[in-house]
N, C-alpha and C positions, 0 to 999 in steps of 0.2 A: 719239380712238380709242386713243391711247397710254395715256391715263389708264385707260380701260376695261380695256385689256390688263394694265396693271399690277395693277389690282384682281382680274382673273381669275386672274393668276398667284398671287396671295395665297390665293385660294380653293383652288387646286389643291394647293399645298404644305401648306395647313392640313389638308386631307382626308387627304393622305399622311401627315402627322404623326399624326393621329387613328388611322389604320389601323395604324401601327406601334405606337402605344401599346396599341391594343386587341388585339394578337396574343395568343392565349391561352398562357399559360405552363404550363398544366396538361399539354400534350402533352409537355413536357420532364422532367416529374417521374415517377418510378416509380410503379406502382400500390401503394397502402398494403396493409400486412399487415392481415388480418381481425382485428378486435378483438371479443372475445366479450363480449356483454352480456345481461341477462335482462330481459324484459318480463313483469310479473305482471298478469294479467287480473283483473277483478273478479267474473267469473262463469265458467261452463263454456263450452267452445267452441261458438259458434254465429255467425250472421251479424252479430251485435252488434259483433264485432271483425274484420270483413271486411278493413278496410284494412290491419291488421297482417299478416294472412295473405298479402294481395296483395303487400305490400312485401317479405315474406320469399320467397315462391315466385316472383315475377317478377323477383328479383334486385335489387331497388332498394336493399336494405340492403347487399347484397354490393358493389354498385357504389360505395358510399361508405365501404367498408372495415369494415363490421360484419357480425358473425355473431350474430344475434339468436335467443335461445332464448325461445320464447313458452310461458308457464306458465298453465294455467287454474286457476281458483280451486278450493280444496278446503274442505270444512266447517271453520269456525272460522278461516279465513284471510283477513286483512284486507289489501288490496293496499297501503293507505297505510303500514301497519305494516311489511310486507315491504320497502317501498322505503326507508323512514326507518331501519330496521335494517340496511340494506346488503346484504340478501339478494337484492335486485333493483335494478338501476340505473333502471329506468323502470317505470311503473305506470299503470293505468287506474282513475280514481276519479270521484266525484260531486262536486257543488259544495260539499260539506261539507269539501273541502280547505281552504276558508277557515277552518273551525273548527280543522282540524288545525294550520294555520299559527298561529292565535291562541294555541293550547295550547303553542307553543314548537317544533313540528316544522317544520324548515326546508324545506317542500315548495315546489316551483315549478311552476306550470302552464304547459305548453309549448303547448297548443292545445285547442280545443274541437271536438267532433265533433257532438254533437246541439245545434242551435240552440235546441231546446225539449226539455225533459226528458220521457221517456216514462213517468216514475213517476206512477202514478194509483191511485185506489181503485176497486174494482169490486163491485157487488152484483148478485145475481140478480134479474131482473124479477118472479119469482114472490114474492119477499119483500115486494114492495110498497114497497121503499126506493127511490123514484124522485127523491128530493131529498136533498142533503146534510143538511138539518135533520132528516130523519127517521131519522138515524143515532143521535141522542141516546138514551142508555141501551142502545144495541146493542153487540154483541160486535165488536171490530175487531182484525185482525192487521196490524201495520205493521212492515215490516223495519227493520233498523238502518240508519243513514245516510240517514234519510228525513225530515230537518227540513223540507223543503218541503211535505210532507204536514200536519205539525203547523202550519206556517204558514198553510196553506190552512184548516185548522179554526179557527185563531186569527182569521183574517180574517173567518170566518163568525160569529165570536162565541163559540166554544167553547174550553175547555181539555181536557186529557186526562181530567179527572175527569167530563166529561159522557158518557164512553164506558166500556165494560168492555174495558180493554186486555188482549190475549192475546199470548203468545209467538209469533212468526211461524214456522210450521212449514215454510214453503217448499213446501207441498203443497196444490194447488188443490183436492184432493178435500175439504178441510176446509170450503170454502165450498159445495161441491156437496152434502155430506151435513149441512149445517146447523150444524157444529161452530162456525162463525163467521158473522157476518152481513155483513162487509166485509173485504176483504183487498187489501193493496197488491201491485201487479203492474206490469210493464212492459207498455205498451200495444202494443209491438212484438212481444211473445212470447205471453203467456198467453191473450191474447184469441183467438188461433187455436184453442187447445184448446177454449175455450168454444163457438166456432162450429162446430167439428167435432162436439162432443157435442150440439149442437142446443139449447143453453141461451141463452135471451135474457138480456141483461145491461144494467145501467146503469153507465156509466163517468163517474167524477169525476176530472177533471184539475185540479191547482192553478191552471192558467191560467184556469179559470172564475171565479176570484176575484181575478185580477190578479197571481198568484204565478207568475212566468215564469222558472224557473231554467234554466241550461245543463243538458245531459245529460252523457254521458260525456266526461271530459277525460282527456288523457294527461299525465303529469307526472314530475317528477325531484325531485332535492334540490339545495340550494345548494352542498353539498359536491362533488356530481358536476358541477355547472356551473362551479365554480371550478377544479376539477382537470382537467376534460376539456371545456373549452368547445367545441372543434371536433367532439368526439364528440357532444355534446348537439345541436349544430346539425345534424350529418349525420343523426342519428336522427330528428329532427324533419322535416327536408326529405324524407327517404326516406318517413317515415310518411305525410306529407300527399301525397306522390305516389302511395302505396299506396291511400289512401282515394279519391283521384280516379279511380284505375284501377277499384277495386272498384265504385264507384257507377256507373260508365260500362259495366262489363262484369259486371254482378251474376250473370248466368246462369253465366258461367264460374267465378266465385269460389264460387257455391253449390255447384257440382259439386266444386270443389277441397275445400271444407270437408267435404262428405259423403264423399268418398273418402279424405281424408287426416287430417282432424282429429276428426270426430265424426259418428256416425250416430244420435246421440240424437234429433235432429229430422229429420223426412223432408224430401225435396226440397220438397214443397208448403209445409211449415211454414217452411223457410228463404226461400222465395219470398215468403210473407206478411210475414216479418220484414223482407226487403229492401225491399218496397213501403212498409211502415209506417215504416221509417227514412228512406227517400227524402223522405217528407212532412215529417219532423221536421228533416232536415238541409237540404233545399232546395239541393242541390248546383249546380243550374244558375245560381242566384242568388248563393249565398254559398259562397265557397271554404272547403273543409274546413280547420279549424284556426282560422278567424277568431273573434276574440273582441273584444268592445267593453267598455272600462273602465266605461262607464256602466251596461252591463248587470250587471257584477260589483258595482258600487256599489249598484245595486238589490237584488242579493241580500244585501249586507252590511246594507242598511237593514232588510231582512226578518228577518235574524238578530237584529239590534238590538231590533226589536219583540218578538221571542221572548225577549229577556233573555239571548241567547247570545253577544252581541259588544258592545263599547263603540260608542257612536254614531259616533265619527270613526275607526274602523279603517282603516288605510291599506292598501287592497287591492292597490295598484300593486306592493308588494314581493312579492306572490304570483305576479305574472305575468311570463313570460318575453317580453321584448322584443328580438328579435335586433338587434345593432349594425349600423347602416346609415346612410350619408350621407343617405339619404332620409327618415329618422326613421320607421321602420316602425311606431311607436306609432300613427301615423295611417293605417296600411295598412287598406284596406277590403277589397275583392274583387279577383280577378285583373285586372279591367279597369282597375284603378287603376294599371296599369303606366305610365300617362301621365306620372306624376310623374317616373319614370326617364327617359322620352323627353325631357321637358322639360328635364331637367338636362343630358342629352347635347347637345340643341340649344344650350342656354346655353354649354356648353363650346365648341362649334363657333363660336359667335359671338365669343367672347373670343379663341380662337386665331386666327380670321380677322382680327380687329382688330389683334392683335399682329404677324401676319406680313404685314399689308397692304402696306407700303412696302419690305419687306426681301428678298423672294425673287422670282426671276424664273424661269419655266419656259415651255415652248413653248405656243403657242396651241392646237395640236391636243391636247396633254395636258390642258390646262384645259377644253376643250370636253368631252372624255370624262369627266372627273371631275364636272364641273358637271352634264351632262346625265343621267348615270346615278346621281346621288346619291338615296338611298332615301327622300327627303322633298321636298316642294315647295320649289323655290328660284326666286325671281323677283328681278331687279335692276330698280329703277326710277331714273329721272333726277330732277333737282330739280323737275320738273313732274308727277311721278308717272306718267310715261309708261314702258311696259314696254320694257327694253332686252334682257333675257335671260328665258327661259321654258324650264324644263327638262322632261324626259319625264314626271317625276312630276306636274308641273302640268298636262301635257296629259292624263295619265290621270285626275287628280282632277276637272278642270274641263271636259274634253272639247273644249277649244279647241287647235288646233295652234299651234305657235310662230309660224309665218308669218302666221296670222290676227290675232294679238294684238300683235305687235311694233310699237311706235310709238304704240299706243293707251292711253288712260287705264286704269289698273288698276281703276277703279271699274266697268269693263265687267262684272267678276264679282261685283259687290256689289249686292244689291237696292236699289231706290230709298229705301225706308224706313231703310236702314242707311248710306247713303252720307255724310250729314252727320257722323255719328260717326266713321266711318272716315277721312274727310278731316281731322277734327281730330286723329286719331292720327298721320297723316303729317305734318301741320303741326308737331306737338310733336316728332316724331323729328327734323325738319330744324332747327327753331329752337333746341330745347334740347339737341340732340346727345346723346341717351340712348336706350337700348334700351327698347322698350315692348312689353309682353306684352298680348294681348287676344283675345277671342273675338268672332265675329260670323258672321251668316249670309251664305252665298255663293251665287251663281247658277251652275249649270253650263250648258253650251250648250243642253242639251235643256230648260232651264226649270226643272229640279229644284233645290230649295233644299237646301243642306247647311250644317251648322255646322263651322266650322273654328277651330283654335287657331293663333294667329299670334305670331311673334316678328319684330319690325322693328328693325333696327339701322342707325344712320347711319354712312356713310363719306364721306371727302372726297378728291378727287383730289390728286395731289402738288403741283399748282399752288395748291391750297386755294381755287380758285375754283368748282369744280363738286361738288355734293352728290349722293351716291347713297344708296339705301336697299336693303339686302338683306333680302328677306322670306322667312322660313321658315314653313311652314304644314303641318298635317296635318288630315285629315278627322276629326272626333270625333263625328259624328252618331250612329254606333253606340254609342259609349261612353256618350254622354248618355242614349240610349234605355235602356241597361242600368242606368244609375244610377236612372233613373225607375222602371224595373221593380223595382229593389231597394227603393226607397222605398215603392212600392206594396205589395210583399210585407211590408215591415217595419211598415207603418202601416195597411194596410187589409185587410179580410177578404177572402180569396180567393174566397169563394163569392158573397157578396152585393155586394162592392164598397164596403160601408159601412166607416166607421172600425172598426178592430179594438178589442179590450179595452184595449190600452195607449194608443191614440190617443184613444179616447173618455174615458178616465179622465184623461188630460192635459187634454183640452178642458174637462173639468168642473172641474179645478183652476183653469185660466185664467178659466173663467166665474165661479167663486166669487170669485176675486181682483178681477174686474172689477165684480161686484155689490157687493163690500165697498167698493171705491173710489167707486162711484157711489151707494152707499146704495140699491141697487134690490133687487128680489126675483128670485130664480132658481127655477125648478122642475126637479126631476129626476124623470123618469118611468122607473120599472123596469117593463118590458113584457115579458109572457110569453103564448105562445100556448096557447089550449086546444084540445084535439082534434088536436094535431099528431102525437101518437104514433100515433093510428089511421091517419093518411095514411101514415106509415112502414110500419106493420104491414099495411095493405091494398094499397097500391100500390108500396111499396118505397122504399128510401132515395133514389133518384134523383128520384122524384116529390116527396119531401119537400125535397130540395134546390132543386127548381124553385119550390116553394111559398115557401120561405124567400127566394129571390131576388124573387119577386113581392112579398111583404110588404115586403121591404127598399125596393123602388121605391115602393110605396105610402106608406110612412112618410115617405121623403124628400120626396115630392110634397105631403104633408099639412102639413108644418111650413114655418115662415118660413126665409129664407136666413140669418138670424143664428143659428138653432138648429142643434144638432149631433144626429146619429143615428149610433149604432154598435151593433154586434153583439157581445155578450158571449160567445156561445157557445151551441150547440144552438138552442133556439127563444127565446132571451132576448135582449132589446135594451135599450139604455139611450138616453134621449133628454133632452138638455139644452135648456131653454127659457129663453132670456135675457130679462131685464127683463119679466117676466110680469104684474107688477102685483099679482095676488091669486090665491088659491086658486080662486076662481070662474073666472077667465080660464083657468087651467091645466085646470080640468074641462072647459071647453068644448072646448079642443084635444084632450083625451083622448077626448071623445065623437066628435070628427071623425075621429081616428085609428082608433077602434075601428069606426066605420062603414065606413071605407075597407078595413080588414082583412076585415071580414065579407062584403064583396063576393065573389060566386062567382069561382072561379078555374078556368080551363080548362087542363088538363094532358093533352096528346095528345087522346085522345077521351073523356076522363073530365072531368066538371065537379065541383068540390069545393065543397060548401057547408057552412055550419055552423062555419067557423073563426072563433073569437072570441078576445078578448084579455082577460087580467087585468092590470090596470095599478095600480101603487103610486105614489103622488104624495108627494114630499118638497119642502117649500118652504123655501128660505133667505131670511131667517134664522129664520123663524117656528118650523120644526120641528127644525132643527139648524143650528149655524154651522160644525161640523167636517166636513171631507171624508168621513172614514170614517163619522161618525155620520149624516150625510145619506143616504149609500148604504144603511146599515143600516136607517134609518127607511123609506125607500122600498121596500126589499125586504120589510120586515115588512108594509108595507101591501098590497104586491102579494099576498103569500100570505094576508093577511086577506081580500082580495077574492076571491081564487080559492076558498078553503074556505068562504067565506060564501054562495057560490052555491047555492041549494037543489037545482038540477038541473045537474050538470056539462054543459058544452057538449061536444058530440061532433061531429066532422066526418062528413059524409055524402057518400059517393061514388056 
C-alpha cells in the first residue's frame, strides 16, 4: 500500500506542476495597441467576403490588436498588385496566386475559403448550347485570372483558337441580348439574377472535367510575414474566426452587409449567395482556411499542362504554415485537435515518471487530483487488475469505481479485442516502455466505443511490483467525423458513388494494374437521355431522386472489382477491370442500359423512357494514355447519342 501511495503522490505533484506551467501569461500583459492594416477585396462588397466583415464588426480583429480597413475592388484594380505594391497588407485572390508567385511576386497564401471554385461558364438554354463541345466557334467572355476555365477547355481538347474570345464586359446583359454566347460567372452570384429573370441556363464547371481549383484565398507577402509575423498570424486567426462565425450566423451577417456595406444586392440575393457558398465551403466538415498541399500540387500540374508553369514548381513556398510543435502542415480539420491532446497526455506521462519517487503529498490531495483529472485515468497492478478508477473513467465506461476495483481491466474490452490488448499490456510490463494504441471498448450498457490509450509502466520503490498507468479518451465521434470528411472528399454527396476525383484515381490505378497484368480494361462514359425533361417537368428534386436510383442500379449491375463514379450532372464513369474483349464490354453495357431503362417510381409519378448513351474505350486497343482513353470514350458516347434517329425522351 505504501508503494501505491508513493505512486499516487507522484501523480498529484505532476498534475500540480502541469497546472502551474499552464497558467496563462496573457492576463499579465497589457492590451496591445491597435495596428492599422488594409485588406483589399477582389470584388465589390457582397456575401462572398462575409468572414472579413464578421471579423471586423464582431471585434475579432480588434481583440488581436488590429484595425482592419476593408477595401472593395474598383475597375482596373487587381488585389494581387495592390498587396505586392504595399498599398494593402492583405488581399483576397484566386488560385492564380501560384502564377503570381512564379512571376517573382513574393505572395504567401494564408488560407483557403472556397474548397471548390465557384468560377464557371454559363449559357442560356435557348441557345441550344447544352454541352461544352457545342461552344466551338461561339463567342466567349472569360474574365481575367480565370486560368482554370482555360484548363477546363484544354482538358476537353480545345484551345482558345476554337472560340471567338471577347473582352469580358462584367455585364450579364451581354449574354441575355446575344452579344456573347457564353460568359464566365461566379455560381454563387450571377445565377441568382438569371433565376429572377426567369432564364433557363446551362452551367459548365471546370469540375465537370476534373479541374478542381480552390476558390477565394486570402494572402499577404513574404515581406509582411518577415517583418510582422505576429501580425500576420493574428490577422489569419481572427479572419478564420470571422468566417466560422459568418457561416454559422449567415442571416445576421447578411443584414450587416446590407445595412453597413452595400445594398447593391438584395437580402434575397445575399441569402442565395450564402447558401451557394455553404455548398462550396462545407463548413461543417472542413474548417475555413484549410488547404491541402496535394490539392495545390494538382493545380500546379494543371498550369503545367497549360504551359504556364514548369513541371516541378515548388508550391510549398507559396503556402503559409504556422510554426507549431504539432507540425500544422499536417493539420486537417478542427476535430484533429486530438494531436494536441495526445501531446499533452505524453507530457503528463513524462512528468509523472520523472516525479515518481521524488515527491510526497497527502493521500487526500492525491485522490482529489486523480479523481477529477479531465481524462480517463486507470491504475493496474502486475496482473492487469484495476487498482484505481477515476471519475472520468466512470463517465466514459459507466462503471462505478467500487464495481471494477480488483477486476481484470479486460472487463471493458470486447472479446474480439482482448488478445490484442493483452499483448499490449504484456509488452508494457516486459519491455518497460510507453505504448500508444486504439481499440474498441465496452461500456456497461453494452455500447461499443473507440478509445485512444496511452499505457505507461511504473515500478514500486522496491522494484518488485509493476504498475501500469492507463490514460484514455473516447474518440468515437472524432473517427466518425473523419469518416464523414473522407466521404465528402471522395464520394458524391447525392448518389454516394465515387466522385470525379476518386473515379479518375480509380481509373489510373486500373490502368496501372491492366498494364502490369497485360489485361484489357474498359472505360464506359455514361450519359442519360431524357434527364432534362424530368427536371423540367417534375423539378430538380425529382431529378435528384432519379440520379440516386440510376446510381444504385449501376452499382448492382457491375462486378465487385469494377468501379462506378459520377462525373457531374447526369454523367457517370464506369471502369471495368480485366474485361477480355470489346464484346464482353458491350454485353455489360447492354445490361446497364436495360437496368437504367426500367420504370422509376417517384412519389405518385412513374417515369419511363429514361435511356442511356454509352461510349466505350478499351485499353490498350483504343488508347493507352489516361487522358486519351477518357477522350476516346467521351467521343464514342456523343457519337452514340447523336447517331440515334429518334432522341429518347422520358415520359411522366
